[in-house]
C-alpha positions as a LaTeX table, in Angstrom:
\begin{tabular}{lrrr}
\hline
Residue & $x$ (\AA) & $y$ (\AA) & $z$ (\AA) \\
\hline
Met1 & 12.43 & $-7.56$ & 2.35 \\
Ala2 & 11.82 & $-4.95$ & 5.03 \\
Ser3 & 11.16 & $-6.24$ & 8.53 \\
Thr4 & 8.25 & $-3.95$ & 9.41 \\
Leu5 & 5.22 & $-2.63$ & 7.60 \\
Val6 & 5.02 & 1.17 & 7.89 \\
Arg7 & 3.65 & 3.83 & 5.57 \\
Pro8 & 6.57 & 5.96 & 4.29 \\
Arg9 & 6.54 & 9.73 & 4.45 \\
Ser10 & 8.02 & 10.08 & 0.95 \\
Gly11 & 7.16 & 8.36 & $-2.31$ \\
Arg12 & 3.50 & 7.99 & $-1.56$ \\
Val13 & 0.56 & 9.07 & $-3.69$ \\
Leu14 & $-2.50$ & 9.00 & $-1.45$ \\
Ala15 & $-1.89$ & 7.42 & 1.94 \\
Gly16 & 1.22 & 5.33 & 1.35 \\
Val17 & $-0.45$ & 1.94 & 1.60 \\
Cys18 & 0.81 & 0.72 & $-1.78$ \\
Ala19 & 4.30 & 2.07 & $-1.08$ \\
Ala20 & 4.35 & 0.30 & 2.29 \\
Leu21 & 3.30 & $-3.03$ & 0.78 \\
Ala22 & 5.77 & $-2.71$ & $-2.10$ \\
Asp23 & 8.66 & $-1.87$ & 0.24 \\
Arg24 & 7.76 & $-4.72$ & 2.58 \\
Phe25 & 7.64 & $-7.38$ & $-0.13$ \\
Gly26 & 10.35 & $-5.91$ & $-2.37$ \\
Ile27 & 8.23 & $-5.37$ & $-5.48$ \\
Ser28 & 7.47 & $-2.36$ & $-7.67$ \\
Arg29 & 5.22 & 0.32 & $-6.23$ \\
Gly30 & 3.59 & 0.73 & $-9.62$ \\
Leu31 & 2.72 & $-2.95$ & $-9.74$ \\
Val32 & 1.02 & $-2.77$ & $-6.34$ \\
Arg33 & $-0.90$ & 0.36 & $-7.40$ \\
Val34 & $-2.12$ & $-1.34$ & $-10.59$ \\
Ala35 & $-3.20$ & $-4.36$ & $-8.55$ \\
Phe36 & $-5.26$ & $-2.14$ & $-6.22$ \\
Val37 & $-6.91$ & $-0.44$ & $-9.19$ \\
Leu38 & $-7.82$ & $-3.82$ & $-10.68$ \\
Phe39 & $-9.12$ & $-5.08$ & $-7.33$ \\
Gly40 & $-11.14$ & $-1.88$ & $-7.09$ \\
Leu41 & $-12.73$ & $-2.48$ & $-10.47$ \\
Phe42 & $-13.41$ & $-6.18$ & $-9.98$ \\
Gly43 & $-13.63$ & $-6.63$ & $-6.22$ \\
Val44 & $-13.22$ & $-4.97$ & $-2.87$ \\
Gly45 & $-9.98$ & $-3.05$ & $-3.42$ \\
Glu46 & $-11.30$ & 0.17 & $-1.89$ \\
Leu47 & $-12.34$ & $-1.53$ & 1.33 \\
Val48 & $-9.00$ & $-3.33$ & 1.66 \\
Tyr49 & $-7.14$ & $-0.08$ & 1.01 \\
Leu50 & $-9.12$ & 1.78 & 3.68 \\
Ala51 & $-8.60$ & $-1.01$ & 6.20 \\
Leu52 & $-4.86$ & $-1.08$ & 5.54 \\
Trp53 & $-4.73$ & 2.74 & 5.77 \\
Ile54 & $-6.13$ & 2.47 & 9.29 \\
Met55 & $-4.03$ & $-0.54$ & 10.35 \\
Ile56 & $-0.56$ & 0.35 & 8.99 \\
Pro57 & 1.22 & 2.97 & 11.12 \\
Lys58 & 3.13 & 5.93 & 9.67 \\
Ala59 & 6.91 & 5.80 & 9.58 \\
Pro60 & 8.49 & 7.80 & 12.42 \\
\hline
\end{tabular}
């Protein structure tokens, strides 16, 4: 597990939020992306994604 939560500069699709969460918790990036799509269809996934986009800093 990574010690910090930062959005990577490589391996990202839109803003790097899913890649950051996957790297931090040591799970597949695809799995995190699918989870956000499902949350977007059945909940508030878009709002959570936008909030995390603002809160998680970019990698140096």
